[in-house]
N, C-alpha and C positions, 0 to 999 in steps of 0.2 A: 504494499499498500504506499503512496507516496504521500509526500508532506500535506496534501492538499486534502486527500483522503483523513488524513490523521487529526487535522483542524478542524473537518466538517463533523467528524464523529466526538470529537471535544464538547464543540458548538451543540451539538443534539444532546448529549448526555447533560451540559449544563442547561441546556431549557428543560427537559425532562424533571429536574431537581427544583428548578425554579415553579415549574407548573405542580408539584406534588403540595410544595412549602405554601402555594398561593390557597390551594383547596384545604389545607390543614388551618388556615386562618383567614377566613372569609372578613369582609369588610366590617371595619368597627363601625357601633353605633354612631349615628348622626349627632353632631356635638350639641345640638339643640334640644335633644330627645331627654327628657328629667329621667334620673336616676334616683328611684324611691329607695332607701334604705329603710330596713322594716325591722324590728324585733325578734330574731327567730334563732333556732338553735340546728346544730348538725343533727342530721337523722340518726338515731340510735340502732343497733344490730337487732336487738328484741323488741319490736314494735309492742303496744298496750293496743290491745282491741278498744275502740270506741263502745263503754255499757251504754245500756238502753236507758234511756233518762224516763220514769214514769211518771205522768201527771196526775195520776188518782192518788201519789205518795205525796205529791207538792200539794195537791188541793186537800189534802187530809191535814197537812201540815199548815195551810190557810185557816181551816176550820176551827183547829186548838187554840192557835192565838187569838182568834175571834172569841172564843168562849171564855179569855180572860176580862173580856171588856176592852175599852179604849186602854190604850198603853202610852196615856201622858204622863212623862217623869213625876214623880212623888205620887201618883195614884198606884192604889193596892193592885191595881189590874197589871201596871206597868210591872210592880215588885215580883208578883206570881208569876208573869210571863218571862220575866228575865232570869228565874230561877228554873223554869221550863226548859230556855232554850239553851243554857249552860249544861244541864244535865242531858239534853237532846245530844248537843255536841261532843260530849266527853262519852253516850255511847257509841257514836262514830268514829271514836278513837283519835279524837284530834286531841290536842294540847291545847286547854282553854285557859286565854286571858282576859280578868275582867277588868279592865282600864276605868276607874271610878273617876268621875271629875265633876265640878260643879260649875253652873252658866247662868248669868242672870238673861230672863227671857224680857223681850222687849215691853212687856205688862206689869214688870215689877217681883215678879214670881221670881226665886232662885231655885234653879233645877238641881235635881241628886240624878245625874246621868250616869249611864254605862256604857262603854262601846265594847262590846262580845268579839274576841278575837280567837277565832278558831286555825289552830296552826299543822300543816301536814309536812312533815320532813322539815323541823325547823331548823336541822344544821346545815341542809342543802341552802349554798348563796344562790341560786339560780331560781328565783321564785317568782309566782303570778300573784295577783290580787285581784279577789273576786268580792266585791259589797253589795248593801242595800241598806237600808234604815228599818231598824224595827217598831219607832215609835208612832204615833198617831196625834192628829192634829186636836188641838184643846178646843177648839169653836170649829161650827158649821157655818160660815159665813155666807155661803154662797146657795144655800138652802130654800127652797121657795117657802117654806115655814117660818115665818119670822120668830116665832113661838121656840123653834127647835134652834135656833142659829148661834146660842150661846151654848150649848150641850157637846159635848166632845161627838167624835166619829167612830166608827169601828176600824176603817181603815183597811178593809177588806183587799182592795187593789193597793192602797198607797201605802205600802208599809210592808202589809202582811204576804201580798203576791211574790216580792223579790224575794223576802226571806224563804218562804214556803220553799222557791226554787233552788235556793241556795242550800236548805237543809237536805233536799233530794239529792243535791250533787254532793255534798258530802258523805250521804249513806253510799252513794256510789263510789267514790274514792275510798272510803273504808273496807269497802265489799271487793274492791278492784285493784287496789293499790295504785300509786303514782310515783315517778321518779324525779319529777322536781320540786320545788318547796311550792306550797300552795296555801297562801292566808286567805280565810273567810272572813269577813269584818262587818258587822253590823253595828252600823254608825247609831247613835242615840239621839234625839233632840234634833234632828232634821227640820220635822214638818211643824213648827210653832214661833215660825216670824210672822210679820206684820204685811199683811195681804194689802192689795191695792186697793179693795175696798174701805180698809181702815185707814190707808195713807189718806191724808188731805190735800197732797198734790202730788203729782208725777216725781217731782225732784226729791221729795222727802220717802216715798216707796223707793227710788232708785238708791237713795242713801242709806236705808235700811236694807240692803240686802243680807249684810254679815248679820241681821238676826236671825235668819236660817242658817241650818246646818251647823250646829252648833258642835255636836260631837265631832264630825268630820275636821272640823276647825283646831279644834281640841289636838285630836290626835295628828294631823299634820303639823302641829308645833311640836307634839309631845310622843313622837311614835312610840310604841311599844317595845321596840329594840332600836338601841342609838345609831344611827347613819343608817336606819333601813331603806332598802333599794328593791324592787322589783322590775321585772323587764316591761311588763306593762298591767294596765288594771282593768277591767271592765264591772260597771256600775247598773244594778237593776232597779227602776224605778217605774211602779204601775205598770206591771208587764202581764196582768192577768185579767185585762175587762176582754169583754165580746169585741170582735172588730177591731183590736189592737193597731196602731198604725205608728209604726218605728220609723222615723225619717233619719237625717243625717244631722244631729244635734249640732250646733255653732261650736262651741268650745271642744268637742271632741273630733270635728271636722278641722279644725284650725290647731289644735295641739297633739291629734293623735292619728291625723289622716290614714296613714298607711295602715294600723292597724284597723282602721273603720272600714276601710275597703276589703279588708281580708275577712272580716267577720259576715260583713254583709255581704259579699259576694259568696261565700260558704253557704250562709242562709238560702241564697238564690238555688244553688247545687241540689242542695239538701229539700227543695220544692218548700219552701218559706218563704219567697218573695213579694206575697201579697201581704205579711206584717212586716217585712225587712225592706222598706222601700227607699233608692236611693234617690231622696228629692232633698234638698236644703229644709232643715226645720228651723226651728227658735233656738236661740240661745239661752240656756237654761242655767241658773247659779244653781247648782246642785253638788250633791258631795263631791263628785268626779273634780270639780273647780277648784277645791281647796288642797285635794291630793295632789294635784298638777301644782297648784302655786306654792306650797311649800313641800312637797316632796320631792317634784320635778318628775312624777312618774305619770307617763303619756296614759293617760285613761278614757274610756269611751263610756258614755251614757247611753242605754236603752231604755227609753222613754217612749210612753204614749203621747204623741202629739195628734190628735186626729182633728184634721180638717172638715170631717163630718159634723164634728162637736159644736156646739155654741160656745163653749169652753174650751180654753187650748189643752187641757188635759182631760177632756171627756166630761158629759153633763154628769157625771155622779161626783165631779172633784170637789172635794170638801164640803160633801153635803152628806145627809143620812142616807143615801141612797148607795154611798160605798158601803156596802156590805155584801154576804156571800153572794148574794143575787146575781150581783155585775161578774162574777168570777166566770171565765169560760176555759175549762179543760184543753181545748185545742191552743188556745195562746199560750197557755203554760208549757204546753207540748214543743209549740215552735220555740220559745225561747230557749227551754230547758235543754232541747237536742243543739240545738246551736251552739249554745254555751258549753255544754259538756263536750260537743266535738272540737271546739276551739282550742278548750282546755288541754284535750288528749292529744289532739294533732300538733300542740306547741310542745307537750310531753315528747312527741315521736319526733319533732323538728320533722314536718309536714304542713305547717300551717301558712300556705302559700297564700 
């Protein structure tokens, strides 16, 4: 072979190598394409099966809470329910911390509150936070019956529903195990702030936002573990009513958008897109706000913000219609199964 033939073969060889390398390294993503970083973990070898959430069990937990009567701080029903919640979580193999605190209500009563913290695998640093509030409202200022407006409500949806779902998840974790750290926090004194109807001006109402969520404000400033960290959190508030509508809450979207997208996409793949709707909702001062403000943990709020209602949170909100009749097991099923799946997929490193 002459020198020209050798040169041609070298050229052909180099060209083939270049083509192979190009096939293994496709074009990089466009520079203007957003790269969303989300909290996740590497897949584990022995993945845990997602346990089946039982809506009947969650419903029974709601019934039990209501049986104690209104759970307004300082009331007997509140004290009795606290004892039951602590015992129930301990029966589900959780390490339970009772974080007692005092907080002044906007109407001059000092609350003796308790944040109930249930821990699984407390020694594990990689943690997830699930939360709800367990107290109920001291008045029914939106009730049509004026004579009943000064009386406390049952809080079947606003309070008991989120707790009922989390108790069922605690039962599943105790029965099936989990590898990551899990904290279930039941915040107290969330639902006794000044309402828009009680405030004399809009400015007064906005200025008094911090009269709400007293338990999460306290925990945010005084976590049960110094320098407490979690990958992310999910808050459940009013998650039991018929035809509930869970849009993208404002603080959640702004501060924990990637997590919000993951959970809502998961809900759609599970067939619950009629509940978890990818539309912007209101921006709510709820317990997740103070978790993010004080602990810098991205946290989303699954909260009913129904456009079909004359009120933002449903017609039963802050009325005596917020009783067991408003609870729909299908809604409990949707929320419970989505949150359980998100938790175990995160555990397995497959929450995409």
